[in-house]
N, C-alpha and C positions, 0 to 999 in steps of 0.2 A: 656116090660120086667122087672123081679125084678133084681136086683144087685147081684153079688156074695158078700159073706161075705168078701173077700179078695179085695175087690173094695171098700169098705167103706172108708170113711175118715170123723174123727171126730175132733172137736175143744174142747178141754178141758179148760174150764174157772178155771183156778187154783188160790186159795186165799190162799196161803201157802207162808211164807218168810223163813222159816227153810230149809235148801237144803237137809237135810236127808228125811224130810217129802215130799218134792217135788219129790224126785226120787221113794220114796215108794207110794205114791199116784198115780203116773203114772202107776207103775208096778201093783198096784190093780186094776185100771179101765181096764187095758188091760187083765189082768188075769180073772176078772170076766164077762167081756163082750165078750170073746173069741176071742178078735182082737189082732193084733200084736202090739206092743208099736209104730212102725213106721207108724200105720194107725191113731195116735192120736198125734194131734199138740197142743201144750201148749201155752195158752196166760195167763201168770202170770200178775197179776194186781198190784203186787208189783214192777214187772219190768217196766209194762205199764199202768199206772193208768187211763189213758184217751184213750178211743177207741169208734169206731163207729160200729154199726150193720153190714157194710159193710166187717166187718172181716171175716163174715160167708160165703163169696163168695166162693163156690166150695167145701162146707162141705156138709155132707148128715145129721148131727145132731150135737147138742151141748150138752156137758156133763158138769155138774157144781159140785164142789167138796165142801168140808167142810173148815172150818178156824178155827184157834185158836188164830190168833193174829189181828182180826178185828172183828167189830160189826155191823150190820146193823142199831144200834141205834145211831151211831156216824159218820153220813155222813160227818160233818164238818172236822173230823180228817181223813178220809179213801174216798178220792175223787173218788175212782173207784166205790163207790156204785152207783151212778148215772148212769155212763155208763153201770154197770152190770144190772139195773134196765131196762135202755133203750133197752139193747140187748134182755133182755127176754120178753119184750113187743113186740119186733119186731118179735121174733120167734112165738109167740101167733098170731100175726097178719098175717104173712105169712105161719103158718102152718109149721114151722121148727120143727122136732121132739126133744123133751128136757128130758132129765133125770138129775133131780138136787137133790143132797142130802144136808142135814144139812143147811151150809150157804146158800146153793143155794134155800133151801125150804124157809128159812127167807127172802131172798131177792126177791123172786117173790111173797110172802106175802105182803112185803111193797111196791113193784111195783104196786100190785093191790088195794092199799089204806087199806089193813088190818092191823091188830095190832099185833107186837111182843113185848112181855114182857120180862123182866129179872127176872131169878130166882136166888135170892142172896143165897139160900141154900137149902139142900134137892133136888138137881136137878137130872136128870137122869144121872147115869154115870154105864156102863159096858153092860151087855146083859139084855135085858128086854122083858118081854111077849108083843107082839103087837096084838091088837083085829081088828077084820074086821066089817065094817058096811055092811048093806045089798045090798048096791050098788056094794061092792067089788065083788059079786057072778057073775055080768055081765062084768067085767072089764077084758081086755084082759091080764093083769099082774097078777093080783091077784086071777082069777076065779079058779086056782086050787092051791091056798096057803092056809093052814090050818089055822083054826083060833087060835090065841094065840101063833103065831111063834115068835122064838126067834130072837132079833136082836140088833145090836151095837148101843147103844145111849151115846152120851156124849155131852151135851150142857146146857148153862147157860140161853139161851132164847129160847123162846117158843111162839106158839100162841095157844089160845083155842078157836079160831073162824074163820072158813074157809072164805077166801074172797068171795065175790059175784062173782057167773059165774064158781064156783068148785064145784066138787063133793068129798066129804069126803069119803075117802077109808079105812083109819086105824087110830088107836087112841091107848093111854093109858089112865090110870085115870088121869095123868098130863096133857097132852096135846093131840093137834091133830098131826099125824104122817105121813099122806100121803093124797094128793089129786090130782084129775086130773082136767085140765082145760076141761069144758064141750066142747064136741064134736071136742077137738084138741090133737094132739100126743104130750101132755106136761104132764109129771108127777113128781111131787114133793115129797120129803121124809125127813122128820125130823131126821130119824134114818140113819144109814150107810150101804146101801146094799154093798157097795164096801170094807167094813171092815169087817174081821173075827176076831176070839179071838187071833190070833197070831199078828195081825197087831194092835190091840188094847193094848195089853202088850208093844209092841214098842212105839206106840203113848203116851200113859200114862206116860211111863218111860221118855220121853223127856218132855212132858207138865206136868210133876208131881206136880210142884210148883203151876200151875194154877189151877188145878182141884183136887188137893188131899191135906189134912190136913198134912200129914206125910208118912213116909215108911210103918208103920203098917196100915194107912188107904188104902194106894195103894195096899198093898198085900191082905187086904180084898177084895177089888173091883175086883181084878183079879181072885183070888181063887174061888170066886162066879160065875165068868162068863162062860158062856158055848159056845160051837160051834153054829154057825147061818147059817145052809145051805139053809133053806128056804128063808131067806133074801138075801143071797149072789147070788141066782139064778136069782134074779129079774132082774138083768143087762142083763143077756144072754138073757131072756124073751124078754126084750125091743129090743134087736137086731134082735132077730131071728122073733118075732112076729110083730114088728112095722117097723123096719128098712128094712128088707128082707120080710115082709108081708108073713111069713110062719106060717100057722096054727098049 
């Protein structure tokens, strides 16, 4: 018998140091998944940089968020990267459902032996059109998503090659944006399905020194950004179609 939505228990692997973004990220994942905040327990890697896959005991799924204070290219600086890769590989092996965005996307790329590269300038920032591959037509999450849908994307690092054993589902001219582990309930997104335009404004205001050149640049990015409903509904589709098995 399938679980009720109210019975689900999610672990959110959070890679946020700023207290404001910690609170906002939890709220965003809860809102767009359709779950109550008390159904999502947080493991913040800045508080607990070393952990083992057994932290997943009792949870129905793992969510992984983004990061603005860490890089998968610097494992010697961020000791939680190894633990993060291990927990994702464990989820693949045990077929524990995973929804991983941005940093989570990059983390599974490196865990599977793929390459993440740094984009020093002209990186994606704001709402961007995302294009679907032919494989997306048969994917449970993307099958009814329109091609060229808008999504929030802010990242200096990217991959242009999907790791072995993965199905590329979405991309931009700049990089790969979503893939599924073949025959596993594991989806990864370089863009942010849990972020809308209002949250983008809040995030970039907090991190403007990292991502923008000046206030004029920030205003240009924000004024050109659009709402992203087709992206934001992906998290609810994951809960309904994968965790609850509802078609």
